[in-house]
C-alpha positions in Angstrom: 86.6 101.5 160.7 83.2 99.8 159.7 81.2 100.6 157.4 77.2 99.8 156.4 75.2 99.6 153.9 73.7 103.0 151.8 70.9 102.8 149.3 71.0 99.7 146.8 68.8 98.5 144.6 68.9 96.0 141.9 66.4 95.4 138.7 66.1 94.1 135.0 66.5 96.5 131.5 66.1 96.5 128.2 62.6 94.1 128.3 61.0 94.3 124.9 57.7 93.0 123.5 55.1 93.6 121.9 51.2 95.0 122.5 48.0 94.1 120.5 44.9 95.9 121.8 42.1 94.2 119.7 39.9 95.9 121.6 38.4 98.5 118.4 37.5 98.0 115.3 41.0 99.2 114.3 43.5 97.6 116.1 46.4 99.0 117.4 50.0 97.7 117.8 53.2 99.0 120.2 56.4 97.8 120.6 57.5 98.6 124.5 60.9 98.8 126.0 60.0 98.7 129.6 63.2 99.0 132.1 62.3 98.4 136.0 64.7 99.7 139.2 64.1 98.5 142.4 65.8 100.2 145.7 65.2 97.5 148.2 66.0 97.4 151.7 68.8 94.0 151.5 71.7 94.6 152.9 72.0 90.8 153.9 72.0 90.1 149.8 75.3 92.6 149.9 77.0 92.1 152.7 76.4 88.2 153.4 75.9 87.1 150.3 72.5 85.5 151.4 69.5 85.5 149.5 66.7 84.4 151.2 64.4 87.2 150.9 65.9 88.1 147.1 63.5 88.2 144.5 64.7 86.7 141.3 64.8 89.6 138.2 62.9 86.5 135.7 59.8 88.2 138.3 60.5 90.8 137.4 60.3 90.4 133.3 57.9 88.2 133.8 55.6 90.5 136.0 56.2 93.4 133.4 54.4 90.6 130.4 52.1 89.6 132.7 50.9 92.6 133.8 51.0 93.3 129.7 48.1 91.2 128.9 46.3 93.1 131.3 47.0 97.0 129.1 47.1 96.7 126.0 44.5 99.7 125.6 46.7 101.7 128.5 48.8 104.7 127.9 52.5 103.9 129.2 51.8 106.3 132.5 48.8 103.9 133.7 50.2 100.7 132.7 53.9 102.2 134.3 51.7 102.8 137.4 50.6 99.1 138.0 53.8 98.0 137.2 55.1 100.1 140.5 51.9 99.1 142.5 52.6 95.4 141.7 56.4 95.7 142.7 55.6 96.8 146.4 52.9 94.8 146.7 55.0 91.6 145.7 57.4 92.0 148.2 57.0 94.3 151.5 61.4 94.8 151.2 60.8 96.8 147.6 61.2 100.5 149.3 60.4 102.7 145.7 59.8 101.7 142.4 61.3 102.7 139.4 59.9 102.2 136.4 60.8 103.0 132.2 58.5 102.2 129.9 58.7 103.4 126.1 56.5 102.9 123.5 57.2 102.7 119.4 53.5 103.4 117.7 53.1 100.8 114.5 51.4 102.7 112.2 47.9 101.5 110.1 48.3 100.3 107.0 45.9 101.8 104.8 43.0 98.6 103.9 39.3 98.4 102.7 39.4 94.8 104.6 38.9 95.9 108.6 36.8 93.4 108.8 39.1 90.8 108.3 41.1 89.5 111.8 44.5 90.1 110.4 45.0 94.6 110.0 48.2 95.4 108.7 50.7 97.6 109.9 54.3 99.6 109.3 57.1 99.9 111.6 57.6 103.7 110.7 57.4 106.0 113.8 57.9 109.9 114.0 59.2 109.6 117.5 58.4 107.1 121.3 56.3 108.1 124.4 57.7 107.4 126.5 57.2 107.6 131.0 59.2 107.4 133.9 57.2 106.8 136.6 58.8 106.5 140.6 56.9 105.0 143.3 57.3 105.3 147.1 56.5 102.5 149.4 55.0 106.0 151.5 54.4 108.9 149.0 53.2 109.8 145.7 53.9 108.8 142.6 56.2 110.9 140.5 54.9 110.7 136.6 57.6 112.1 133.9 55.9 111.7 130.5 57.9 112.1 127.4 57.8 112.4 123.1 61.4 110.6 122.8 63.3 112.0 119.5 61.3 114.4 118.4 63.1 115.6 115.0 62.3 118.6 112.6 63.0 120.1 110.1 62.9 123.6 108.1 64.3 124.6 105.0 64.6 127.7 105.2 63.7 131.3 107.6 66.0 130.7 110.6 68.5 133.0 111.5 71.2 133.2 113.5 73.4 136.5 114.4 74.1 138.6 117.3 76.4 136.5 119.1 79.5 137.1 121.1 82.5 136.5 119.8 85.8 135.1 121.1 89.5 134.0 119.6 88.2 130.5 118.0 85.2 131.8 116.7 84.5 130.6 113.3 81.0 130.6 113.4 79.7 133.2 110.1 76.1 134.7 111.1 72.8 133.2 109.5 70.0 135.5 108.3 68.1 132.6 105.9 69.3 129.0 107.2 68.0 125.2 107.2 67.4 124.4 111.1 66.7 120.7 112.3 66.9 119.8 115.5 66.5 115.8 117.9 64.9 116.6 120.6 63.2 114.7 124.1 60.1 117.0 125.4 59.3 115.8 128.9 56.5 117.2 131.0 55.5 116.7 134.8 52.0 116.5 135.9 50.7 118.4 138.8 48.4 115.8 139.4 47.9 112.1 139.4 44.3 112.0 137.5 45.6 113.2 133.9 44.2 111.8 131.0 47.4 110.8 129.5 47.1 109.7 126.1 44.7 113.1 125.0 47.6 115.2 127.0 50.4 113.4 124.8 48.5 114.3 121.9 48.2 118.0 122.8 51.5 118.3 123.4 52.8 117.0 120.0 50.0 118.9 118.6 51.6 122.1 120.5 55.6 121.3 119.8 54.2 120.6 115.9 52.3 123.7 115.4 54.7 125.7 117.5 57.7 125.0 115.4 56.3 125.2 111.7 55.0 129.0 112.8 58.7 129.6 114.7 61.2 131.7 113.3 64.4 130.3 115.3 67.0 132.5 116.1 68.9 129.9 117.5 68.2 126.2 119.1 68.3 127.6 122.5 65.5 129.9 121.6 63.7 127.2 119.6 63.8 124.7 122.4 62.1 127.4 124.7 59.1 128.1 122.2 58.4 124.7 122.2 58.5 123.9 125.3 56.3 127.0 126.5 53.7 125.8 124.0 53.0 122.6 125.8 52.5 124.1 129.1 50.2 126.6 127.9 47.9 123.6 125.2 48.0 121.3 128.6 46.8 123.1 131.6 47.7 119.5 133.6 51.7 119.7 133.4 53.0 121.8 136.2 56.8 121.7 134.3 57.9 120.8 130.7 61.8 120.1 129.9 63.4 120.4 126.4 66.6 118.8 125.6 68.1 117.8 122.0 71.0 118.5 119.4 70.9 121.3 117.0 71.5 119.0 113.7 73.7 120.8 111.7 73.1 120.6 107.8 75.7 122.3 105.7 75.2 123.0 102.5 77.7 120.4 100.3 79.8 122.1 98.3 79.7 120.0 94.6 81.4 123.2 92.2 84.3 120.5 91.7 81.9 118.3 89.9 80.5 120.8 87.4 77.1 120.1 89.8 75.1 123.1 91.2 73.5 123.0 94.8 70.6 125.7 95.0 69.9 124.2 98.0 69.4 120.7 97.1 71.9 118.8 99.4 72.7 118.8 103.5 75.5 116.7 105.1 73.6 115.0 107.8 76.8 113.6 109.5 75.6 114.0 113.3 78.8 112.6 115.3 79.5 115.7 116.6 76.4 118.1 118.1 75.8 121.0 119.6 73.3 120.1 122.8 70.7 122.2 124.2 68.7 122.1 127.6 65.7 124.6 128.8 63.3 123.3 131.2 59.9 126.1 131.6 57.7 126.0 135.2 54.2 127.1 135.1 53.8 130.5 137.5 
């Protein structure tokens, strides 16, 4: 029996670097990670070992760095689109460029010496900004933007009652529990001309505001509430997905040490996690 080659791709992942934007009075520092995957039309490389038209992966990583110098002030979505277009024009053998960019923003330190050429930053960050852009040679780009690893915590007020039980259920009902979650919030733009920076800022603020005003009845309930808030705040967004884990925080029993624990000390072991995912579409 014969055989034929189906879809095939190659790329480079884990390309990490810093971008320093010196264009304004307050400089900006971000740590990036780029993952690039190119869906190709290179059957001879796989079938025959013929590398004549194969561009080495060093070209991919060097393209990421070279274009980074031109996009120090750009949002990840704009930068990712420029990369995808570069890969499509570099060789006709690329059918689709798939680019992931993850950025961690450094926080400026308070300083009264902003007239100095050097400014100071902390690498601490609440979450990571992420985009996943796919650009086919014949078609429009698909842009997904995310806030990665947002961790939110409420010291009380959450409930978990009225749930189904079976022979193995041991969960107790809660009318006033702490609630923690770590999640990724991802949205799809309905067009290609969105202002990604302002949209991301509104999405983040919507999540924070919705969480602070929300009484959680379950992680599922909370995730839907946060996703709906992003849709309400960002009319240019067509769909939102919230996925993540409920971080179990159990009150530590300190009675054997003769120490009281009135809602002060909780476990943080996260090796076993309760997951939830919900997508919310605009109607």
